[in-house]
N, C-alpha and C positions, 0 to 999 in steps of 0.2 A: 591428548589430555595431560600426559605426564610433563609436557612442556609448561603447563600453565597452573597446575595445582594438584593437590592430593586428596581433597575432600569435596568432590563434586555433589551438587544439589540440583535436582531437576524441578523446573517450573513449567507446568503444562495444563492443558485441558484433559479431562478424563478420557474422552474417546481417542484423542490424538496420542496420548501416552500409551494407551493400550496397544496401539499399532506397532510401536517401536520399543516398548519397555524391555522385552526379552533380549533383543539384540543389543540395546544399549548396556543393560546390566552385564550381559555375557562379555561384551567387548571391554568394559571397564575392569571387570574381574580378571580377565586374561592379561590386562596391562598392570595389574597390581594397584589399581586406584578405585576400589569399590564405591558404589553410590552410597552416600551417607544418609540420604533421605530425599523426599520429593513432596511437592504440593501439586496435585492434579485437579484442583478445583477452580481453575481460572475460567471465567465466563465473560469477563469484561476487564479491561485495563483501567482501573480507577486508582485514585490516590489512596483510598482505604485499603484496597487489596494489595497494592505495592507495599504499604507499611506493614500489613499483616504478614506477608511473606518474608520481608526483611527480618522481622522478629524471629520467625521460625528458623530461617537459614543462619542467622547470627548466633542463635542459641546452640546450633550444631557446629559452629565454627567453620562454616563452608568457606572454601577459598576459590571456588569457581562455580558459576551458575550456568546450567544447561537449559535453554528454552526450547521446548518441543511443541509443535503444533502450528496454529495459524497466527495471524497478526496480533491478536489480543494476548495470547500466551507469550509470544516472543517479545512483545513490547514490555509486558510485565517483567519478564526475566531480565531484559536489558536494564530496565529502571532499577530493579533490585540489585543487580550487579554494580550499577553506578553508585547506589547509596552505600553499598558495602565496600566499595573501592577494590573490587575483584574483577577478573576478566569474565566475559560472557561468551558462550558457545551456543549456536542455534542449530536446531535440527528440524527444518520445516517438514510437515506431513501433508501439506497441500500447497497449491500455487495461487491462492487468492490475492496475495499482496507481495511486495518486495521488502517487507519489513525486516526480514532476517538479517540483512547485511547493513542496515542503516544505523547511523549514530544518533537516532532520536527514538522517542517513544511517544505515541499518541494517546493522550489520556482522555477518557470519556466519563460521563456520569453513569450511574447505575442503569438509567433508562436510555443509554447510548446517545447522549447529546455531547457534541465536541466540547472539551474543556480547554485543553492546551497541548502544545507540542513541548515535550521535554527534550532539550538539546543535550546530548551526552558528551562526555569528554573523549570517548573513543567508540568505535564500532566493535562488534563482536570479533574476537580473534580468529574464529573459525566458523564458517557456514557450511554445514554438511548436507548437501542436497543429493538425495538418492532418487533418481527418476523412477525407480521401481516402486517407491513409496508415494511420491507426490502425484505421479500420473495414474495411480490406482484410486485416488480420491474421487468422489463424485464429480462428473464433468463440469458442473457449474463453477467449481473452484478455479479451474484453469481459465474459464471465460471471464470470471471476475478479475483474475490476475492480469489478463490481457487488457481489460478496461483500465486498471491501475497503471500498467506499463505504457499504455497509449499516451498518457499525459507527458511522458518524458520528452518526447520529440517537440512538444510545444511549450512546456513550462521552462525547461532549461534554457532554450534560446531567449525567452522573455527575461528570465533571471539574468542571463549573461549580458544582455543589452542594457538592462537597468543598472547593473553594477558597474559596467563600463562608463555609462553616462555620469554616474555619481562618483566615479573614481573611488569606489568603495571596496572593502574586503569582506568576504573572499571573492576573487574573480574566478569565473568559470574557465577551465582549461579547454583548449581546442580538442584534446583527447576525449574529454567528457562529452562535448558536443557531438563529436563524430560517433561515439558509442551510442548516444541517444538516437541519432539518425539511423544507425545500424539496427537498433532495437525496433524502430518504427518500420523499417523495410522488412525485417524478419516477421513482424506481426502481420503486415499486409500480405506477404507471400505465403506464409505457413499457417496463419491463425485459423482460418476456416477448416483446413485439412486437419490440423491438430485437434480441433474439437471433435471432428468426425471420428478420428482414430481413437481418442480417449473414450468416446461413447461406445466404440466397438471393442474396447479393452485391449487395444494394441499400442505398443510403444514404438513409434516410428521416428524417422529422421525429422519429420515435421514437429512431432511432440518434443523431441530433444531440443530442437532449435527454439521452440516457444518457451520451454522451461528455462533455458539459458537467457532468453530475452527478458523474462519476468524476473528471475532470481538474480542474475548477474548484470546484464546490460542496463536495465532501467535503474537498478540500485547504484551501479557505478556512476551512471550519469547524474543521478540526484545527489550523490555523496558530496558533502561540504556545502550543502545548500542547493536549491534549485527549484523548489516548488514556487508556483506563481498563482495564476487565476483559477485553474481547474480544481486544485485542492482547497482553495479558499471558498469556492462555490460549493464544494462538497460539505465543508464545515458549516457553511450557512444553511444549507438544506437540512442538516440534522435537527434543526429546531422546528421544522414544519411537521405538524401532526399528520399522520397518514403515510409518511415515508416508509416504504416497504422494500427497499433494495439495500444491498451490501456495499461496502466501501468502494471496491473497484468499479461496480456498476454505476454508482453515483459520480465517481471521478470521471468515467467515460462521458457522461452527460455534461459534467463540468468542463471537460476538454472541448466539447462542441461549443459550449457557451463562450469559452475563452477565444476560440477561433472566430466567433461572431464579433466579440469585442475588438479583436484585432483587425476586423474588416478584411479577412482573407477572401480570396476569390471563391465564388459560389461553387464552382466545380470541385475545388479542393475540399470544401466543407462537405459537399454531398458525397464525395468519395469515402470520407471517413464515416459519414452517417450510414451509407449503404453497407460498409464493412461491419459496423456495429449492429445494424439490423439483422444481418446474416448470422451473427453470433447470438442474437437475443439480448444485446446490450441496449439500454434505454436511449432513445433519441427524441422522446416526447415527454412532457410533464406527466401525462397519464401513465407512461411506462414506469414511473418511479413509485406509483402507488396511488391510493385515493387521497391525494394531497388536499389539505385545507388551503386553497389558493389565496385566501385572504391573508395568510401568514407569509406569503412569498416576499412581502415588503420587509419583514423582519429577517428573512433569510438573506436578502440582498444587503441589508444593513450589517448583518453579522459577517458576511463575506468580505465586506470592506473595512472590517476592524483593522485599524492601523498596525496592530500587533500580529496580524495574520499575514499569510503569504501574498495576498493581493498587493501588498506594498512593494512586491518585487516585479510587478508589471512595469514595462518601460514608459508608461504614461499613467496619469492619474485616472483612477476608476471610481466612479461614484455609485451609490446604491441604485440610482435611477438608471444608469447605464447597464448595470447588472440585470435589473428587472426587465429592461427593454430587450437585452440580449437573450435572456431566458425565454421571453415571449417569441422572439424571432426564431430561436432554435426550435421551439415547440411548433411554430408554424411550418418551418421547413420539414420537420419530422412528420407532421400530419400530411404534408404534400407528398412525401415519399411513400407513405402507406396508401395514399389514394391513387398513385400513379401505376 
């Protein structure tokens, strides 16, 4: 902390901050940079909440922002740091997303409908991942994180192909693509065992590998751009009444839909679907909640918003294509449950 500022301010959710507050305060005190204040009321990353916290932190003359918790809290913290032109440090308390190291903040409405991605001038200067903290969170969080990280191996190659074809900037590095493939293989090899180990309260090599895949490998691969169809489909589905799953779970279904859009071999799609099914990640529309299916047309239209990441697919995607791909993914999912 002493490298970055002298007046740290924490932005967090109430439950998450309670898990690490004593250790953070003791550590900062021992380094001579005591915490000047905190806001532990984050329940959604909205423009209103970001502005509210900016005012509080600015009044206390904060010169570094610490984001503690899950994606909503750390995204709010990163956005606050951006507006104050100060560095951000993140301390995740669970593994549901890879938001901690990313140079963007996803903004939602109060009722959790996607609003926009805020692209930030820089990523957090430090991401402090303590496996003893994140792996002690309820098991569903690491499953959600695996769903989010799954997209890396499919979205980044799509993004890379699209950018190369357009001769556009930024271009994906081969290093990022390789890390994404490593992330995917880690999830396939260790994911199911990691879930079992976390459920048993054990921190094993599989758990360590999966935490790294979620928090480092998928984030590194996405850095500098890299989302494509899966996250756009997630964003579209947030407008559908009855949606009852979290970010990473919806992204997992979006990844399957992207694979269908790409006309990948059936065996490859089914391998990913079986892995998702084993973890409890959604592979059918019914797994996402009691959806108002008449609104899926709106979801497909929102997914194809030219300002969203569907624009980074290497071919033009229309709402009708998305709607058909969701229906095909749903049909494949139903067939797996019947087999």
